[in-house]
C-alpha positions in Angstrom: 117.4 88.9 77.2 119.6 87.2 79.8 118.1 86.6 83.2 120.7 88.6 85.1 120.0 91.6 82.8 116.3 91.3 83.6 117.1 91.3 87.3 119.3 94.4 87.0 116.5 96.2 85.2 114.1 95.1 87.9 116.4 96.4 90.6 116.7 99.8 88.9 112.9 100.1 88.6 112.6 99.2 92.3 115.1 102.0 93.2 112.9 104.4 91.4 109.8 103.1 93.1 111.5 103.3 96.5 112.5 106.9 95.8 108.9 107.8 94.8 107.4 106.2 97.9 110.0 107.8 100.3 109.3 111.2 98.7 105.6 110.7 99.2 106.0 109.8 102.9 108.1 112.7 103.9 106.3 115.4 102.0 103.0 117.1 102.7 101.3 117.6 99.3 99.0 114.6 99.3 95.8 116.7 99.1 95.0 120.4 98.6 91.8 121.9 100.1 90.3 125.2 99.1 87.5 127.1 100.9 85.0 129.5 99.4 86.4 133.0 98.6 84.4 135.4 100.8 85.5 138.5 99.0 87.9 139.5 96.2 90.9 141.7 97.1 91.2 139.9 100.4 92.9 137.0 102.0 91.7 133.4 102.1 93.2 130.3 103.7 93.9 127.2 101.7 95.5 124.1 103.1 97.6 121.2 102.0 98.6 118.2 104.1 100.4 114.9 104.1 100.8 112.0 106.5 102.6 114.1 109.2 102.0 117.7 108.6 99.3 120.3 107.9 100.1 123.5 106.1 97.8 126.5 105.9 98.5 129.2 103.4 97.1 132.7 103.4 96.6 133.8 99.8 95.6 137.3 98.7 93.0 136.9 96.0 92.8 139.7 93.4 90.4 140.2 90.5 93.1 138.8 88.2 93.6 135.5 90.2 90.0 134.9 91.3 87.9 132.6 89.0 84.2 132.7 89.5 82.8 129.5 91.0 86.2 128.3 92.2 87.7 128.3 95.7 90.8 129.9 97.2 93.9 129.4 95.2 95.6 127.9 93.4 98.0 126.9 96.2 101.0 127.9 94.1 100.1 131.6 94.5 102.4 133.5 96.8 101.4 133.8 100.5 102.4 133.3 104.1 102.5 129.6 105.0 102.3 128.0 108.4 103.0 124.3 108.8 102.5 122.3 112.0 103.3 118.7 112.8 100.5 116.5 114.1 98.4 119.4 115.2 95.5 118.0 113.2 95.5 115.0 115.5 94.7 117.0 118.6 91.8 119.2 119.7 92.0 122.9 118.9 91.8 125.2 115.9 93.4 122.7 113.5 91.1 120.0 114.8 88.1 122.0 113.6 89.6 122.2 110.1 90.2 118.4 110.0 87.0 117.4 111.8 88.9 115.8 114.7 86.5 112.9 115.6 86.2 111.5 112.1 89.6 112.3 110.6 92.0 111.3 113.3 91.7 107.6 112.7 92.1 107.9 109.0 95.2 110.0 109.1 96.9 107.9 111.8 96.1 104.7 109.9 97.5 106.0 106.6 100.7 107.1 108.4 101.1 103.8 110.2 100.6 101.8 107.1 103.1 103.9 105.2 105.7 103.0 107.9 105.0 99.3 107.2 105.7 100.0 103.5 109.0 101.6 104.4 109.9 98.7 106.6 109.2 96.2 103.8 111.3 98.2 101.5 114.2 98.1 103.9 113.9 94.3 104.3 113.7 93.9 100.5 116.8 96.1 100.1 118.7 93.9 102.6 117.8 90.8 100.7 118.9 92.4 97.4 122.2 93.4 99.0 122.7 89.8 100.1 121.8 88.5 96.7 124.3 90.9 95.0 127.1 89.9 97.3 126.3 86.1 97.4 127.4 83.4 95.1 125.8 80.4 93.4 122.3 79.4 94.4 122.2 81.8 97.3 121.9 84.7 95.0 118.7 83.5 93.4 117.3 82.3 96.8 117.4 85.7 98.3 115.6 87.2 95.4 112.4 85.4 96.4 112.0 87.1 99.8 113.1 90.4 98.2 110.4 90.2 95.6 107.8 89.3 98.3 108.9 92.2 100.5 108.7 94.7 97.7 105.3 93.4 96.7 104.1 93.8 100.3 105.5 97.3 100.3 103.5 98.1 97.2 100.3 96.7 98.8 100.9 98.8 101.9 101.3 101.9 99.7 98.0 101.1 98.0 96.2 100.7 101.3 97.7 104.0 102.6 96.5 105.7 99.4 93.0 104.4 99.7 92.8 105.4 103.4 93.9 108.9 102.6 91.5 109.1 99.7 88.6 108.0 101.9 89.7 110.6 104.5 89.6 113.4 102.0 86.3 112.2 100.5 84.6 112.0 103.9 85.9 115.4 104.8 84.5 116.9 101.6 81.2 115.1 101.9 80.5 116.4 105.4 77.6 118.8 105.8 79.7 121.1 108.0 82.8 121.3 105.8 84.3 124.6 104.8 86.0 123.2 101.7 84.4 123.5 98.3 87.3 122.2 96.2 90.0 119.6 96.6 92.5 117.8 94.5 95.3 115.3 95.1 98.7 116.8 94.6 102.2 115.6 93.6 103.0 113.7 96.8 99.9 111.6 96.2 101.1 111.0 92.6 104.5 109.9 94.0 102.8 107.4 96.2 100.7 106.1 93.3 103.9 105.6 91.2 105.6 103.9 94.2 102.7 101.5 94.6 102.7 100.5 90.9 106.5 100.2 90.6 107.0 98.3 93.9 104.2 95.9 93.5 104.6 94.9 89.8 108.4 94.8 90.0 108.3 92.8 93.2 106.1 90.2 91.5 108.4 90.3 88.5 111.5 89.7 90.7 109.7 86.9 92.4 109.0 85.2 89.1 112.6 85.7 87.9 113.9 84.0 91.0 111.8 80.9 90.3 113.5 77.9 88.6 113.1 78.1 84.8 110.5 75.7 83.4 111.7 73.5 80.5 110.6 74.7 77.1 109.3 71.2 76.2 108.0 69.3 79.2 107.9 66.1 77.2 111.7 66.2 76.9 112.0 66.1 80.7 109.7 63.1 80.8 111.6 61.2 78.1 114.9 61.9 79.9 113.4 60.6 83.1 112.3 57.4 81.4 115.7 56.9 79.8 117.4 57.2 83.2 115.0 54.6 84.6 115.8 52.1 81.8 
């Protein structure tokens, strides 16, 4: 396969990775939390959240939807939903749900690191645009920083994922928690896909921008000796 074709494929994969990561950052389905159902044929309050927003959903649990031993939900059931921005970073009712003192640092860190990931994606995209519009050696030269920026974006995505995972784990393991069930939702899956695609394709783009090694190094040595003679 020709080198330019490989680069085009890599760029397409990077576009998919950037779309996944952007979707993860702006949506609020990273994790879903379910409390214990106190009584059937009554309402319970489940929650899902992302980097910027907390959403609480009042779900009416009937005998048909309730499963013994499980918590409130699933979150896909109909119910009144109330979403607030950044309220889980400040003291108050939402702070009690998110255990303010222990969770504030985790959520702020995950959000900040995701911003770095977006910044690296923008820088990598600018380098790719310069590579596509450039000529000669300048095209391949800009692929190197582009590959590095996208690989860094993938690493930041991974760190943000791990910080969020530790946040949820610490919340669930707390003795005072009201949550008995949790799972990572589709926004978390988008972030995972973004990490894999950005990091691996960034490394691949960096390798493609490197000068091609000779198939037979001995031929290069013999050519050099002939030129000396």
